[in-house]
Structure formats: structure tokens, C-alpha cells
C-alpha positions in Angstrom: 142.1 108.8 112.9 143.5 108.5 109.4 146.1 111.2 109.9 147.1 109.7 113.3 147.6 106.3 111.7 149.7 107.8 108.9 151.8 109.6 111.4 152.5 106.4 113.4 153.3 104.4 110.2 155.8 107.1 109.0 157.3 107.3 112.5 157.7 103.5 112.7 159.4 103.4 109.2 161.7 106.2 110.3 162.7 104.5 113.5 163.2 101.2 111.7 165.8 102.7 109.4 168.0 103.3 112.5 167.7 99.7 113.8 170.9 97.8 114.5 171.6 94.8 116.7 167.9 94.1 117.2 167.5 97.2 119.4 164.2 98.2 117.8 161.0 96.6 119.2 157.6 96.9 117.6 154.7 95.8 119.8 150.9 95.5 120.1 148.9 95.3 123.2 145.4 95.0 124.6 144.4 97.2 127.6 141.9 96.7 130.4 140.9 99.9 132.1 140.8 99.7 135.9 139.5 101.9 138.7 137.6 105.0 137.6 138.8 104.5 134.1 136.6 101.5 133.5 133.6 103.8 134.0 134.4 105.6 130.7 136.0 102.8 128.7 135.9 99.0 128.9 138.6 98.1 126.3 141.7 99.5 124.6 144.5 98.5 122.4 147.6 100.0 121.0 150.8 99.8 118.9 154.2 100.9 120.1 157.8 101.2 118.9 160.8 101.2 121.3 164.4 101.9 120.4 167.0 100.8 123.0 170.7 101.4 123.5 172.6 98.9 125.5 174.4 100.6 128.5 175.6 97.3 130.0 174.7 93.6 130.0 172.0 94.5 132.6 170.7 97.9 131.5 169.2 99.3 128.3 167.9 102.9 127.9 166.1 104.5 125.0 162.8 106.0 123.8 159.4 104.9 122.8 156.2 106.1 121.0 153.1 104.6 119.6 149.3 105.0 119.6 146.8 103.9 122.2 143.0 103.8 121.5 140.2 103.4 124.0 136.6 102.9 123.1 134.2 105.3 124.9 131.6 103.7 127.1 127.9 104.5 126.9 126.3 105.0 130.3 122.8 105.5 131.5 122.3 107.8 134.5 119.1 107.6 136.6 118.3 110.2 139.3 115.0 111.2 140.9 112.9 109.7 138.0 115.1 111.2 135.2 117.0 109.0 132.8 119.8 110.3 130.7 122.2 108.4 128.4 125.7 109.7 127.8 128.4 108.4 125.4 132.0 109.1 126.4 134.3 110.1 123.6 136.8 107.6 122.2 140.3 108.5 123.5 143.5 108.3 121.5 147.0 109.0 122.9 150.5 109.2 121.5 153.0 108.6 124.3 156.5 110.1 123.9 158.6 108.5 126.6 162.1 107.7 127.8 162.6 104.0 128.5 164.8 102.0 130.9 165.0 98.2 131.1 166.8 96.1 133.6 167.7 92.6 132.4 167.1 90.4 135.4 168.2 87.3 133.5 168.8 86.7 129.8 165.1 86.2 129.0 163.4 88.3 131.8 163.4 92.1 132.2 161.8 94.8 134.3 161.3 98.2 132.8 159.5 101.6 132.8 158.4 104.1 130.2 158.1 107.7 131.5 157.2 110.8 129.6 154.2 112.6 128.2 151.1 111.3 126.3 149.6 113.7 123.7 145.8 113.5 123.6 144.3 113.3 120.1 140.9 114.7 119.3 138.6 117.4 120.6 138.5 117.5 124.4 141.1 114.7 124.8 143.8 116.0 127.1 147.4 114.8 127.3 149.4 114.4 130.5 152.2 112.8 132.4 152.5 109.1 131.3 154.2 106.2 133.2 154.2 102.5 132.3 156.1 100.0 134.5 156.4 96.6 132.8 157.7 93.1 133.1 158.7 91.2 130.0 159.8 87.7 128.9 161.8 87.0 125.7 160.2 83.8 124.3 162.7 83.8 121.4 165.3 86.2 120.0 162.5 87.6 117.8 159.4 87.5 120.0 158.7 88.7 123.5 155.6 89.0 125.7 155.0 91.6 128.4 152.5 92.9 130.9 152.3 96.4 132.2 150.4 99.0 134.1 149.7 102.4 132.5 149.0 105.6 134.4 148.2 108.8 132.6 147.8 111.9 134.8 145.2 114.1 133.1 143.3 117.2 134.1 140.5 115.4 136.0 142.3 112.4 137.4 144.4 109.5 136.3 143.7 107.1 133.4 144.8 103.6 134.6 145.0 100.3 132.6 146.5 96.9 132.8 148.1 95.8 129.5 149.1 92.5 127.9 151.3 92.7 124.8 153.6 91.1 122.4 156.7 92.7 120.8 159.0 91.8 117.9 162.7 92.4 117.9 163.7 93.9 114.5 
């Protein structure tokens, strides 16, 4: 975990050095697992960094990365008189994605992050990552957003609904 956090901090500092015209966005979010995912984790959170290039007044494209963490759930299984307790592993992912954002109006955007999420830790697999989102710019410095994350892994899809805040640097 310590090495992962150091990697993310170094990456964020490196990306910050390229920031111009408030195109760098640093964010934090809380995640609520849904569907089958809520059986293995009840909560998650993450940090992300996005760098955007303005293509036109309506479109921005760029790239994003960050770190997502999900607390493994403890479950008790009962079958035919036997009881077993199992603790799922905590899951950590580093998404590496391309980003597109469509500015509906000055303060409102629709967007998507699409790429690959690297699984961190023994037995945590990576996979195809997608994250459609809608965001609102509260001020020139602060924005809020909500998103859905899908992560296609070996045994299914990891799904969450996210609520976040981002800072324009």
C-alpha cells in the first residue's frame, strides 16, 4: 500500500508540472458497489488526476490515472449445517484511461474514461475499465460529479456508483 501511495503522489506531482490553463483536475470520490460487487465490498474510495486538452469550446480530450481502494467484505456461508466465514481481499486498482468530455453548457459536462485498470496485490486482477460521468462546475476551481464504474475482470464485472469532487489546478 505504501509503495502504491508513493507512486500516485509522484505521478500527481509529475502531471501537475505540465498544468496550464487549468486543464489539470485532481479529484477524490466515494464509491458504492452495486450488483454482485456489493457481495464482496460495501465501500470504496479513490483519488484521481485528469489532464485535458481543449479540442473546441464543446470538447476536451485527455488522459487520467489514480488509485481506487475497496474494503473486502466478511461473509458467513451456511449450508447443510456447516458454517464458514470468508474474508474477501481488499482490492486496489490504478486506472490508466483516455478521457473525453462534452461541455453541454459552461458549467455542465458529460464524459467518459475508457482504458485499463491495473490490479494491485496478490490475486487482484486488472481489466477493461470504463467510467461514464456527469459533472457540474460549482466554481472555476471546484467541481462535483457522479459516475458509474465498470471493470471487466476475469470472473465478471466490478460495478460501482461514485460521487466525487474535483479541483481545477
